[in-house]
C-alpha positions in Angstrom: 5.8 15.1 20.6 2.5 15.5 22.3 -0.5 13.5 21.0 -1.9 16.5 19.0 1.5 17.1 17.4 1.9 13.5 16.6 -1.4 13.5 14.7 -0.4 16.6 12.8 3.0 15.0 12.1 1.4 11.8 10.7 -1.0 13.7 8.5 1.7 16.0 7.2 3.9 13.1 6.4 1.1 11.5 4.4 0.6 14.8 2.5 4.3 15.0 1.8 4.3 11.4 0.4 1.3 12.2 -1.8 2.9 15.4 -3.1 6.1 13.5 -3.9 4.1 10.8 -5.8 2.6 13.5 -7.9 6.1 14.8 -8.7 7.2 11.4 -10.0 8.5 10.2 -6.7 10.6 13.2 -5.8 10.4 16.1 -3.3 12.9 18.8 -2.4 14.2 19.5 1.1 12.6 22.9 0.9 9.2 21.4 0.3 9.5 19.1 3.2 10.6 21.9 5.5 7.7 24.1 4.3 5.2 21.3 5.0 6.5 20.8 8.5 7.2 24.4 9.4 4.4 24.6 12.0 6.0 21.8 14.1 9.4 23.6 14.4 11.3 20.4 14.0 15.1 20.1 14.5 17.5 19.2 11.7 18.0 15.7 13.0 14.2 15.2 12.9 14.1 16.3 9.3 16.9 13.8 8.6 14.7 11.1 10.0 11.9 12.2 7.6 14.3 12.1 4.7 15.4 8.6 5.6 11.8 7.5 6.0 10.9 8.9 2.6 13.8 7.3 0.8 12.8 3.9 2.4 9.5 4.5 0.7 11.2 5.1 -2.7 10.8 8.9 -2.6 13.9 10.7 -3.8 15.1 13.8 -2.0 16.0 16.5 -4.5 16.1 14.0 -7.4 14.1 10.9 -8.4 15.2 7.5 -7.3 15.7 4.7 -9.8 12.0 3.5 -10.2 13.1 -0.1 -10.7 15.5 -0.1 -7.7 14.5 -2.7 -5.2 12.3 -4.7 -7.6 12.7 -8.5 -7.4 13.9 -10.5 -10.4 10.4 -11.9 -10.7 8.9 -8.4 -10.7 11.3 -7.2 -13.3 10.6 -10.2 -15.6 6.8 -9.6 -15.1 7.2 -5.9 -16.1 9.2 -6.7 -19.2 6.6 -9.1 -20.5 3.7 -6.9 -19.5 5.2 -3.8 -21.2 5.6 -5.8 -24.4 1.9 -6.6 -24.4 0.8 -3.0 -24.1 3.7 -1.3 -25.9 1.6 0.0 -28.8 -1.4 1.2 -26.7 0.0 4.5 -25.5 1.1 6.0 -28.8 -0.9 9.1 -29.7 -0.3 12.8 -30.4 -1.2 15.5 -27.8 -4.0 16.8 -30.0 -5.5 13.4 -30.5 -5.2 12.7 -26.8 -7.2 15.8 -25.9 -9.9 14.9 -28.5 -10.2 11.4 -26.9 -10.5 13.0 -23.4 -13.3 15.3 -24.6 -15.2 12.5 -26.2 -14.8 10.3 -23.1 -16.0 13.2 -21.0 -19.1 13.3 -23.2 -19.8 9.7 -22.4 -18.7 8.0 -25.6 -17.8 4.4 -24.8 -15.3 3.9 -27.6 -13.4 7.0 -26.4 -13.5 5.7 -22.8 -12.0 2.3 -24.0 -9.4 4.2 -25.9 -8.4 6.2 -22.8 -8.0 2.9 -20.9 -5.6 1.6 -23.6 -3.7 4.9 -23.6 -3.2 4.9 -19.8 -2.2 1.3 -19.3 1.5 2.2 -19.8 1.0 5.1 -17.3 -0.3 2.7 -14.7 2.9 0.7 -15.1 5.0 3.8 -14.5 3.0 4.8 -11.5 3.2 1.3 -10.0 7.0 1.7 -9.9 6.6 4.6 -7.5 4.8 2.3 -5.0 6.9 -0.9 -5.5 8.9 -2.4 -2.7 6.3 -1.6 0.0 4.9 -5.1 0.6 2.8 -5.5 -2.5 3.9 -7.4 -5.6 4.0 -5.0 -8.6 1.5 -7.1 -10.6 -1.1 -6.5 -7.8 -0.4 -2.8 -7.9 -0.9 -2.7 -11.6 -4.1 -4.7 -11.3 -5.5 -2.2 -8.7 -4.4 0.7 -10.9 -6.0 -0.8 -14.0 -9.3 -1.4 -12.1 -9.2 2.2 -10.9 -8.5 3.4 -14.4 -11.5 1.5 -15.8 -13.7 3.1 -13.2 -12.3 6.6 -13.6 -12.9 6.9 -17.3 -16.7 6.5 -16.6 -16.6 9.4 -14.1 -15.3 12.3 -16.2 -18.6 13.8 -17.2 -18.5 16.4 -14.5 -15.0 17.7 -15.7 -14.8 20.9 -17.7 -11.3 20.5 -19.2 -9.3 17.6 -20.5 -6.3 18.5 -18.3 -8.6 18.4 -15.2 -9.9 15.0 -16.4 -6.4 13.7 -16.8 -5.5 14.8 -13.3 -8.5 12.8 -11.9 -7.4 9.7 -13.8 -3.9 9.8 -12.4 -5.2 10.6 -8.9 -7.6 7.7 -8.8 -4.9 5.3 -10.0 -2.5 6.5 -7.3 -5.2 6.4 -4.6 -6.0 2.8 -5.5 -2.4 1.7 -5.2 -2.0 3.5 -1.9 -5.1 1.9 -0.5 -3.8 -1.5 -1.7 -0.6 -1.0 0.2 -2.4 0.3 3.3 -4.8 -2.7 3.3 -1.9 -5.2 2.8 0.1 -3.7 5.6 -2.9 -3.7 7.9 -3.5 -7.4 7.1 0.2 -8.2 7.7 0.0 -6.5 11.1 -3.1 -8.4 11.9 -1.5 -11.7 10.9 1.6 -10.8 13.0 -0.6 -10.2 16.1 -2.5 -13.5 15.5 0.8 -15.4 15.3 2.1 -13.8 18.5 -1.1 -14.7 20.3 -1.0 -18.3 19.1 2.7 -18.6 20.0 2.1 -17.2 23.4 -0.6 -19.7 24.2 1.4 -22.6 22.7 4.5 -21.6 24.8 2.4 -21.5 28.0 0.7 -24.8 27.2 4.1 -26.4 26.5 5.5 -25.2 29.9 2.5 -26.5 31.8 2.4 -29.8 29.9 6.0 -30.3 30.8 5.2 -29.8 34.5 2.2 -32.1 34.4 3.8 -34.7 32.0 0.7 -34.7 29.9 -1.5 -32.5 27.7 -3.4 -29.8 29.5 -7.0 -28.8 29.3 -8.1 -25.3 28.4 -9.4 -24.8 31.9 -6.1 -25.8 33.5 -4.2 -23.4 31.2 -6.6 -20.6 31.9 -6.2 -21.1 35.7 -2.4 -21.3 35.5 -1.8 -18.3 33.2 -4.7 -16.0 34.0 -5.8 -16.0 30.4 -9.5 -16.4 29.8 -10.9 -19.7 28.4 -12.3 -17.7 25.5 -8.9 -16.3 24.6 -7.3 -19.7 24.7 -10.0 -21.2 22.6 -9.7 -18.4 20.1 -5.9 -19.0 19.8 -6.6 -22.7 19.3 -9.1 -21.9 16.5 -6.7 -19.5 14.8 -4.0 -22.2 14.8 -6.3 -24.7 13.2 -6.4 -26.6 16.5 -2.7 -27.4 16.0 -1.4 -26.5 19.5 -0.3 -30.0 20.4 0.0 -29.6 24.2 -3.7 -28.7 24.7 -6.5 -31.3 24.8 -9.0 -30.7 22.0 -11.8 -32.8 23.4 
């Protein structure tokens, strides 16, 4: 794909993932093909998309088991947490709409009640995002925080159904941002480790040739790396690269 097409592909893939989350973690092959129709992809490319979506716990044609892939620790946590909030989400549809309308009018008690009602929903949503590098307890924490913020922002909504959609969307957005931020940090940590290991390996090689520890300047001269880059790698390692003089 050309650069422009790659950008469209990436954006479309994110849109497909968001649509699937709204559909309880499921999307049809027809919906996927409709989303990507402008790119005129081949069948094998669509199969790669289906494989990618399934790796992100999105079912093709039917929902995946929401607890599939959870660790034993996460399953135990969920069981205990669900026991704590088991009674909070019990309410009739009529009562629920009344609570929404009161919360939209700014009534604090109604907003607190909405939070209680949606704590179990946060748990269910978190399962859709589990297995992507973030422990489910953290996903639930981010979702609960978003929920607490969302109930105070319903005043501009006209209908209870619209307000409910905003709540769910803010919870989902918070979890997606949590995953994105975590993945970004993991990639950053990986690059840091690679840089430190590269400097450490080069220092070890030169130290073996010289039969002693090397100075930063000697390593820079030998490898072509800058003194600043080597010093930064030393700092990131906690000055633990043993073959470099730290004086």
